Residue, then its C-alpha position, 0 to 999 in steps of 0.5 A: m500500500a502507498g501512504v500519503d502524508l497530509g502534514g500536521s507533524g509538530s503541531k498539536k493537532r492530530a496527524m492526518n496520515s492515511d493509507v490510499n489504496m493505489i490498486p483501483f487507480i492502477d486498474l482504471l489506468m490500465v482499462t483506459i489505456a486498453f480502451l484507447l489502444i483498441t479504439a485507435v485501430w478502428v477510428n481509421k476504418s469508420r472514417i468517411n472521406a470528406d474531400a471535394q471530389v465528385p462522386g463517380q468512377s474514381d479510377c477513371h483517368d481517360e477522357s472517354c469515361l469522364q462526363p462532360v460538364e454541362k453549360m450553365l446560364h449565369v445571371t448577374v444583377g448589376d446596378n443598371d443592367f443584367n448580364l447573361v453569360w453561358k459558361q461551360a467549365g469556366t469557358v464563356l460561350s456567350e454574353t448578353h447585357i440587358p438594361k434593367a427596366g423594372l415594371e411595377v404590377g399590382e396595387g397596394s400590398t400586392r405590388a410586385l416588381r417584374y422584369p419582362d425584358l429579362a424574361k424574354a432575353v432568358e427565354t431567347e438565350w435558352s432556345r439558342q444555347g439550352q441543352h435540354l430542349d427535347p421533351s423526352d429529356r428529363k433533365v433541366d438546364q442550370a441557372v445561377l443568379h449572382s447578386d450583391n449584398k445590397t440587392s433588395f429582396k424584391e429585386i431578387v424575387a423579380v429576377l428569379d420570377a423572370i428566370h422561372a418564366t421560361q417554360r419547356d415541354m417535358k414528357i412526364s411518367d404517364g406519357s403526357i407532355k406538361k409545361l415545366p420550368a426550363f431551369n433549375m435555379v441556384f442562388a449565389t451572393r458575393 
């Protein structure tokens, strides 16, 4: 057994010497070490790789098995205009500037802002550059909306509505053809 002296020698008080049983402390230490050694081996096995690689065939390094990068329409909201840019893997394919001409519709609390010129330009650009035009194609084109922090919510909603106004025919599961939005929209801020 181990002993611990808590002082008190030379004073009139009672000595506070006591015996401390060290066996439970040693047992606790051994169990903790065993637990850490056992779990350290399995930590690497249960870990998920969280790198930024796109899912797919990881062993594919040949150009024949790589999927082509699709074109995307980038709509940038400027102070005085809109910039429509078709990009494919960082390469600019076409660029169009549309003057910002807003139109207020509705009355009272139902007033809303609309951009009819932007909606027409997006539809024209999609008919010229869009990849998914065939009704049997179940995919839709991608549109990315870029705006500043100072852009008002009302203006962002009006731009999203203008992009959403472009409709395309799509064959649905029962075989009928239905009008659906041509773009899947993503919102990005700077």
